Phi, psi and omega in degrees: 000325179299319179294320178297314181295317180296319180295314178298318179296316182299329180277318190268310190298319181290344182288107183284335183275321183210069180282344184227165177258324179238123183285161179300334179295345176241049186303319181300317179294321179298310179299319179295317181298310179296318180300316179300315181291329180276342181074022179197159181295132177226135177231135175296125180292153176269111180255015183299330177295340177259006176090013180242133176256146179290127175272319180155202182201180180201168170267144175229151178273140174227165176298344181255018179103189183291149176223154175262137176238122177256129182252134181236154179221139175270167181296336178275003178094351178298139180242147176221145179235151176238124178260133177234138175202159176301141184260051176297326176249147178070014187291346177254002180288136178276153178288137175205162179292137179222151176234125177237099184064234180270004184255128176253148178188189177233133179214000000 
């Protein structure tokens, strides 16, 4: 999953013009779209307590099917993304810090 998230982030997050498909201003549509593709309810988490506001999201392809990617940005411009997908694979894996190329994260 860490590799899937890093690959999606590397393609989407650096794009300053169009990093997302549905903006945070249309959060209900974003949550519904991702939920339909995941086959279960999905809600973009609120990371404002950690200093990140939701920019929006998109669907990304993974070897394990479609996944939702939510992109967040801090006031200093730092970006973080959260990848969500059904955990048919890796469902017992514990979260740990991972590094995939120049991208760091937790999966």
